[in-house]
C-alpha positions in Angstrom: -197.6 -87.8 -38.3 -200.3 -85.8 -39.9 -203.0 -87.4 -42.1 -202.5 -87.1 -45.9 -205.1 -84.3 -46.3 -203.4 -82.2 -43.7 -200.0 -82.8 -45.2 -201.4 -81.6 -48.6 -202.7 -78.4 -47.0 -199.4 -77.7 -45.2 -197.5 -78.4 -48.5 -199.8 -76.0 -50.3 -199.0 -73.3 -47.7 -195.2 -74.0 -48.1 -195.6 -73.6 -51.9 -197.6 -70.3 -51.5 -194.8 -69.0 -49.2 -192.1 -69.9 -51.7 -194.1 -68.1 -54.4 -194.3 -65.0 -52.2 -190.6 -65.1 -51.4 -188.8 -66.3 -54.6 -185.4 -66.4 -52.9 -186.4 -69.4 -50.8 -184.7 -72.5 -51.9 -186.5 -74.8 -49.4 -189.3 -74.9 -47.0 -190.0 -77.5 -44.3 -192.7 -78.0 -41.7 -191.6 -80.3 -39.0 -192.7 -81.5 -35.6 -190.9 -79.9 -32.7 -189.1 -83.3 -32.1 -187.6 -83.4 -35.6 -190.1 -85.3 -37.8 -190.8 -84.0 -41.3 -194.5 -83.1 -41.7 -194.3 -81.6 -45.2 -191.5 -80.2 -47.3 -191.0 -78.2 -50.5 -187.4 -78.4 -51.3 -185.0 -80.0 -53.8 -182.7 -80.9 -50.9 -182.2 -84.6 -50.4 -181.4 -84.4 -46.6 -184.8 -83.0 -45.3 -184.8 -85.5 -42.5 -181.4 -84.3 -41.3 -182.6 -80.7 -41.6 -185.7 -81.5 -39.5 -183.6 -83.3 -36.9 -181.0 -80.4 -36.7 -183.9 -77.9 -36.5 -185.2 -79.8 -33.4 -181.7 -79.7 -31.8 -181.4 -75.9 -32.6 -184.9 -75.4 -31.3 -183.9 -76.9 -27.9 -180.9 -74.6 -27.6 -182.8 -71.5 -28.8 -185.6 -72.2 -26.2 -183.0 -72.5 -23.4 -181.2 -69.4 -24.5 -184.4 -67.4 -24.8 -185.5 -68.6 -21.3 -182.1 -68.1 -19.7 -181.8 -64.5 -21.0 -185.3 -63.6 -19.9 -186.6 -63.1 -23.4 -189.7 -65.3 -23.0 -190.8 -68.3 -25.1 -189.2 -69.2 -28.4 -190.6 -67.5 -31.5 -187.9 -67.6 -34.2 -184.3 -68.2 -35.0 -182.2 -66.8 -37.9 -178.9 -68.2 -39.0 -176.8 -66.3 -41.6 -174.2 -68.4 -43.4 -171.8 -67.5 -46.2 -174.2 -68.8 -48.8 -177.6 -67.7 -47.3 -180.0 -68.0 -44.4 -181.7 -70.7 -42.4 -184.7 -69.4 -40.5 -186.9 -71.3 -38.1 -190.3 -70.1 -36.7 -192.6 -71.6 -34.1 -195.8 -72.9 -35.7 -198.0 -73.4 -32.7 -197.3 -75.8 -29.9 -196.3 -78.8 -31.9 -194.4 -77.7 -35.0 -191.8 -75.5 -36.6 -191.3 -73.9 -40.0 -187.8 -74.0 -41.3 -186.8 -72.0 -44.4 -183.6 -72.0 -46.5 -183.0 -68.7 -48.4 -180.5 -67.2 -50.8 -178.1 -64.5 -49.4 -179.9 -61.8 -51.4 -183.3 -62.4 -49.7 -184.9 -59.4 -48.0 -184.8 -60.5 -44.4 -187.7 -58.3 -43.4 -189.9 -59.7 -46.1 -188.8 -63.2 -45.1 -189.9 -62.6 -41.5 -193.2 -61.1 -42.5 -194.2 -63.9 -44.9 -192.8 -66.7 -42.7 -194.7 -65.4 -39.6 -197.9 -65.5 -41.6 -197.2 -69.0 -42.9 -196.2 -70.3 -39.5 -199.6 -69.1 -38.1 -201.4 -70.8 -40.9 -199.5 -74.0 -40.4 -200.2 -73.9 -36.7 -204.0 -73.5 -37.5 -203.8 -76.5 -39.8 -202.1 -78.7 -37.2 -204.4 -77.5 -34.5 -207.4 -78.6 -36.7 -205.8 -82.1 -37.0 -205.1 -82.4 -33.3 -208.6 -81.2 -32.5 -210.2 -83.8 -34.8 -207.9 -86.8 -34.2 -206.1 -86.4 -30.9 -202.4 -85.9 -30.5 -200.7 -87.5 -33.5 -197.8 -85.1 -33.4 -195.5 -85.2 -30.3 -196.3 -82.2 -28.1 -193.9 -79.7 -26.7 -194.7 -76.3 -25.3 -193.9 -73.4 -27.7 -195.8 -70.2 -26.8 -197.9 -69.0 -29.8 -198.1 -65.4 -28.7 -197.2 -63.5 -31.8 -197.3 -59.8 -31.1 
């Protein structure tokens, strides 16, 4: 887990993201293996969302590799009532967002990519100072 000061910084980034994209109904930063690092959501099942994100991440990584598309960067699911989007946030974390169906998907991607980079920086700072507190899995951070 991340220390409280890092969790506060990640939470602040999630809140800034939700302010920039008002159609977001939830934002979650989690470890790549399904632990909640910080969340800004009214949803009561954030642990389940984090665990399902980790499962989806594994499938998305394999699909991306198998089809020759390179390392995982993002995943977008469109349901009847809105979107679930997941973005790699460095090597150790992911950003998962829940959005209303009327969200501008281009804006969602733009803002989420920025936030995922910031979250990756925050986590890298923690890992650099305190050693690996978050389980590590390789997610390429190349964001062209």
